[in-house]
C-alpha positions in Angstrom: 2.8 21.0 -13.5 4.1 18.7 -15.8 1.3 15.9 -16.8 3.8 13.5 -19.2 4.5 11.3 -15.9 2.9 10.5 -12.9 3.6 11.5 -9.4 4.9 7.9 -8.4 7.0 7.7 -11.8 8.4 10.9 -10.6 9.0 9.3 -7.1 10.4 6.0 -9.0 13.0 8.3 -10.7 14.0 10.3 -7.4 14.4 7.0 -5.7 16.7 5.3 -8.2 19.3 7.9 -7.9 19.4 7.8 -4.1 21.0 4.6 -2.2 18.9 4.3 0.6 15.4 5.0 2.0 13.7 8.7 2.4 11.5 10.3 4.7 8.1 10.7 3.0 8.0 14.7 3.5 11.5 14.9 1.5 10.1 12.5 -0.8 6.9 14.6 -1.5 9.1 18.0 -1.6 11.2 16.6 -4.5 8.3 15.4 -6.0 6.3 18.1 -5.9 9.4 20.4 -7.1 10.4 18.2 -9.9 6.6 18.4 -11.1 6.2 22.0 -10.7 3.0 21.4 -8.7 1.3 25.2 -8.0 1.3 25.9 -4.6 -2.5 25.8 -4.4 -2.9 22.2 -5.4 0.0 21.1 -2.9 -2.3 19.9 0.1 -4.7 18.0 -2.0 -1.7 16.4 -4.4 0.1 15.2 -1.3 -3.0 13.4 0.1 -3.3 11.9 -3.3 0.5 11.1 -3.7 0.5 9.3 -0.4 -2.6 7.2 -1.3 -1.3 6.2 -4.9 2.7 5.3 -3.4 0.6 3.0 -0.6 -1.1 1.1 -3.7 2.3 1.1 -6.2 3.8 -2.0 -5.9 7.5 -0.5 -6.5 7.7 1.4 -3.2 8.3 -0.2 0.4 6.8 1.4 3.5 9.1 1.4 6.0 9.3 2.2 9.9 9.3 5.9 10.5 7.1 6.9 7.5 10.1 6.4 5.6 10.0 5.0 1.9 12.0 2.7 -0.3 12.2 0.6 -3.6 10.7 -2.9 -2.5 13.4 -4.1 -4.9 15.9 -3.2 -2.3 14.6 -4.4 0.8 14.3 -8.0 2.0 10.5 -9.0 2.2 10.4 -9.2 6.1 11.2 -5.2 6.3 8.1 -4.1 5.0 5.4 -7.0 5.8 4.2 -7.4 9.4 4.5 -10.7 11.1 1.0 -12.6 11.4 0.6 -13.4 15.1 -0.2 -17.2 14.8 -3.0 -16.7 17.6 -4.9 -14.0 15.2 -4.7 -17.3 12.8 -6.6 -19.3 15.0 -9.2 -16.9 15.5 -9.5 -16.3 12.1 -10.0 -19.9 11.2 -12.6 -20.2 13.8 -14.6 -17.5 12.4 -14.2 -18.9 8.5 -15.4 -22.4 9.9 -18.5 -21.2 11.7 -19.3 -19.3 8.7 -19.2 -22.4 6.4 -21.1 -24.2 9.0 -23.9 -21.8 8.9 -23.5 -21.6 5.1 -24.1 -25.3 4.8 -27.4 -25.0 7.5 -28.9 -22.8 5.0 -28.4 -24.9 1.9 -31.3 -27.1 0.6 -30.4 -30.5 1.2 -33.1 -32.1 -1.6 -34.5 -30.7 -5.0 -37.7 -30.1 -3.1 -36.1 -27.9 -0.9 -34.7 -25.5 -3.8 
């Protein structure tokens, strides 16, 4: 197994050679083969690779467990829309928390 390059770096190189998105399973197969990952480590490394891929800003997770380079995608293709009703609920929760915090704060020096 090569330790000079990370799994996500290898995935980045694999994907730059492609012109479109790739299913995770196929991407994993190419990365594992390129890095010559031993069979006894494949399952553990696969989970680690998926986690690292999710955290790496170079990649975009798409529908159907497909992946592509973020630089080739429009923002709205890999970011979910936020429902405005959800925002209203969140704002109410934040306002309530702020009100609770204000109530607990000391008003004078003597209260400290």
